[in-house]
N, C-alpha and C positions, 0 to 999 in steps of 0.2 A: 604353568606357562600362561603368559598374558594373552588375552584374546586380541587378535589383530583384525581390523576392519578397513575396507576401502569404500569411501563415499564417492559416488560418481554423479555428477550433475550434467544433464543435457540442457544446454541453454538455447532458447529458441532464436536468439539474436546474437550479434557480436557482443563481446563483453566491453571492449574499450569504448569509452564515450557514451555509454548507456547507463541509465540509473537502475533499471530493473535487473538486467543480467549482471551489471556491475555489483549490485548489492548481493545477489546470490553467489557470485564468485568470491567476494570478500567473506561471505559466510562460510563457504567451503574451506577457505584458507584458515579462518579463525578456529574452526572445529579441529582441523589438522594440527594447528599450533597448540591447542589445549590438550589433545590426546596424543602422546608419543606413538601410540600403536595404531593411529588412524591416518590413512593416506587419502588425499583428495585428488581425483582425476576428473576430466571434463571434456565435453565437446561443444563447439559453438555452432550457431546457425542450423539447428536441428529442426526439420519440419516433421509433420505427422507421418509422412511416408518413410522417414528414416529413423524414427524413434526406436522401433523394435530392433532393426538390424544393428544400430549403434549400441543398443543396450546389450544385445547378445555378444557383440564384440567386446564390450567393456567387462562383461561377466567372464567370458571364456579367455579373453586375451589379457585382461588387467586385473582379474580377480575381484571385480566389484561385488560388494555385499549389500550395498544400498544404492539403488539407481533411481534418480529423481528427474522428472520433467518439470522445468520451471515455468511452464504455462499450460493451461488445461488442454488447449487444442492439440498440442503435441505430446502432452503427458498422459492423456487418457489411454492411448494404445498400449501403454505398459501393462494394463490389466491382463492383456493376452498372455503375458509371461508368468503371471502369478502362480498358476498351478504347475507350470513346467519347472519353475525354480522355487520350490517351497521354502528353501533356506535363505532366500534373498528377499530383502525388503524392497518394494517398489513404492514410489510416491509421486504425487502430482499436485500442483497448485489447483485450488478450486476456483472455477469461474461461476458455475451454477450447477453442474452435474455432481452428484454426491455418491457415485459408484464407489464401492469399497470391496476389499477382500481382507481376510485376516492379515495378509502380508502386502496389501495394496493400500497405502496410507494416503489420505487426502488432507490438505492443510492450507491454512491462510492465516495471516496475522490480523488482529483487530485494528487495522490502520485508521479506521474511522475515529478512534479515540484521539490519536495525535492530530488527525485532520480537524477535529472539533477545536482543538487548541489553536491550530493555524487559522481557523475561521475567526476566532476571537480577535486574533492579531490583525487579520486582513480587514475585518469589519471596523476596527478602530482606526486603521490607517487611511482608508479611503476618504478622499475629500469630495470627489465628484459623486459619490454614492453608487458607483458602477464598478463591479468586479468581474473580470473575465476568466473563463476556464477554457483552455484548449484541450479538448477531450478526444479519446480514441473512437469509441462507437458505443451505442447503447448496449449494456450488459449488466447483469446483476452486480458484478464486482464494481464496475464503474459507478453505477447508480448509488450503490451503498456508500462508496467513498465520498461521492459528491454530497450525499445527504449529511454525513458527518461534518463536512466543511460548512455546509449551508446552515446547520443548526448553530455552529459557533458564530458565524457572521451575524445571524439574526439575534443571538443573545447579546452580542456586543452592540448592535444597532439599537436594540430595545433599551439597553442600559444607558446609552449615550444620546437617546432621542433622535437617532438618524433614520433615514429611509434609504435602504440599500437594495440595489438590483444585482442579481447574479446572472450573467449571460454565459451560456454554454454553447460552443459550436464544435461539431464533430469532424475529425479528420478522416475517419474511415479505416484507420490502421493505428497500431501502437507506435510505429516508428516510420515517419515520413517527414524528414526535416524540412523539405521545401514547403509542403502543405501546412505543416505546423507553423512555420514562419508567416505564411500568408494569412492564416487564421488569426494569429496573434496580432498582426498588423491591422487587420480588419477590426478586431475588438477594440484596439486603442483608437484608431482613427475614425471609425464610424459609430462606436458605442461609448466613446469617452471613458473607457475604463482606466483607472489609475492604480489598480492592483491586479496583477496577472498571476495565474497559476496554471497547472496542466495536469491532465491524466494521460499523458503520452510520454515517450521515452527519450527524445532527443533534447539537445540544448538550445534548439531554435527559439522557443518562446522566451527563454532567458535572454538570448541575444537581442530580441526585440525590446524587452523591458529595459535593458542597458541602453540601447540606442534611443529609446523614447523617454528615458529619464523617469520611469515609474517604478513602483515597488513590485517585487516578485516574491512569492512563497513557493518553496520547492517540494519535491516528492522523492520518496524512496531512499535518498541518501543525503548526507551533509555535503552538498555539492561544492560549497566554498572550501570546507576543510579537506574533503576527499579528492576532488578533481581540480580545485582552483578555479572553478567557474564563477564568473561574476565577482562581486565583492560586497562588503557590508553596506555600501551606499545603495545597493539594489536589492540584495537578498535579505529580506526581513527575517526569515526563518525557513527551515525545511523540516519535513518529518523524515525520520530515519527508520528504515525497516531492518530489523536484525533477524534475518531468516535463520541465522545460526542458533537462535534460541529454540526454534523448531527442529533443526537438524540435530541439535544437542540431545533432544528428547529421543529422536529416532536412533541415534548412535548408542545412547545408553541402553535403550531397549534391546537393540541388536546384540550388543556386547553381553547383555544378560541372557541372551538366547530366548527372549520372550516370544513365544509363538502366537500370542494373542495381544499384541500391543494396541494401545488406543489408536484407532484407525481414522478418526477425524480430529485433527488438532487445530483448534481455533483459539490461538493464544493472544493475549493482550498485554497491557502495561503492568499487570500484576504477575505476569509470567516472566521470570528472569533467569539469567545464568551468569556465571563468573568466567571471564576470559582468562587466557593463559597469563596475562600480566596482572591479574587480580581485580580488574575493572568489572563491576557488576552492571549489567545492561538489561533493559526490558525489551520485550519483543518489538515494541514500537516506542518512539519518543520524539520530541522535538529537539532539533540539533542545528548548530550553525558554527562554522569556524572552530570545530573541536569542542564546543561548549554544549551543555545540555540544559533542559528546563528553561526557566525564565532567563538564565544567563545566556541562552542561545539567541534571544532576540537581539538583532543588530543594535548596537548603541545608537546608530543614526536613526533607526526606527523607534527605539524606545523613548527617545526625546519627544516623539510626536504622539505617544500613546498615553492616555490618562492612567493615573496610578490605579484607579479602580479596576481597569482591565488587566493590568499587570498582576494585581493581587488575585483576580479571578483565575487567570491562567495558572498561577502558582497553586491556588487552592484546588482547582479541578484536577490538575496533574497529580497532586499529592493524593487526592481521593482515588483516582484511577490506579495509581501505583499500589494503593492498599486494597483495591478491589471493592470499595464501598460506594462508588458512584459510577454511572455510565450515561453518556448523553442519549443513548437509544432507550434507556429506561426512563429517564427524566422527562423527555419531550414527547408530545403527541406527533404522529405522522399524518400530515394532511396532504393529499394528492393534488398536484396541479393539472392532472389529466393527461400528461405525456409520460412516455416510458417505453417499455418493451413487452409486447404481447408474448406470453408464454403459454404452452399447452396447459389448459385447465386453469389459467390465471390471466384474465384480461386486465388491462390497465384501469384502475379505479377512476371514476369520474372526478373532475375538478371539484375541490371543496370537500370531498369525502374524508372523514377522519378514519383512517385505516387502523390506527393504533392509538389508544388514549395515552396520556401521560401516566407515569408511575406504573408502567407495565413493561416487562422485558420480553421482546419477541424471542422465540426459541432459536437456537443456532441454525437449525435446518432451514427455517424460514429466512433468516438473514442471509444465509449462504446460497440459497437456491430460488427464493420466491420474491425477494424485494425487487419489484420490477417497475416502480413508478418514481417519477421525480417529485420532490417535495414542493409544496407551494412556496413561491419566492424565487424559483429557478425559471429562467426563460430559455428555451431551446431554440436556437437560431437555425434557420434552413441554410 
């Protein structure tokens, strides 16, 4: 008799019209499509106070075998249930806490790899030399992703002999469409940015890019191909997060009745799965209007990007797919003196080389201790 499993995802936000929960929802559906014996169920707008009661309802009422919180602040409480339900896998996205149990799995994709490629494209596209980031709030997760993007921008700028500024302004939340719009407008009108991106979840920054006639690079999903947001005249490229590659690992382990699964999953471009339709996908990639890799760069944008940058995007993506190159290995990390004070880890002073080139930080440091902005980022009040 084949093993049957139910994957339950607790989404911190609504699904419709959001890139983060939208990508997790797509992941759940794709895993269920791949495995005829796997069912996907979910709850939306789950806060930390309702994580545990919803989880127990999903276990006892819907037979959930794997229960996931798709954000750390509301996923961490699931650890309380790990001992009570030893045959159930629990999981939570990592923001900075690395608490685990044998059946409490923590995970995150190496989005910084695809963000590096986005940075190469953004750095080549800017004509004013000013790039804006509408961001959520200082956190290890956000800082790490912005670092990947920054390194790509800086590599493109160095190759093309440009001087580029990256301006980051925080919203204070992941999803606040009105404030996201206001900040995006400020970045364009007061800081003369002509390429805009975000580390928030609504479509408001893209709306501003469309209205202002500037370039936009997206996050978490192929927003043009999946949601029909914007168009190729505005969206130069997006990075696509395939949480299903992580969930696929969890489902396989659960179906094998593995009582000691790998409980920290930090998967990147060289970690891949095959979907039900035969498509092979990496945990993260660049994507736009249904296309991947260099083909994902908008034709409108590609006409403005020097061939040497196009070639570099292709080469670095290929190397990361093969697992032989990583931007966080290749580059030194120089602090600009801003960031997030952590217990036992103050923000390094401006100019300090925290990590030399050609040295890879360990995963635990990247996931929980990377607390400073790189030189070249300006944090706006």
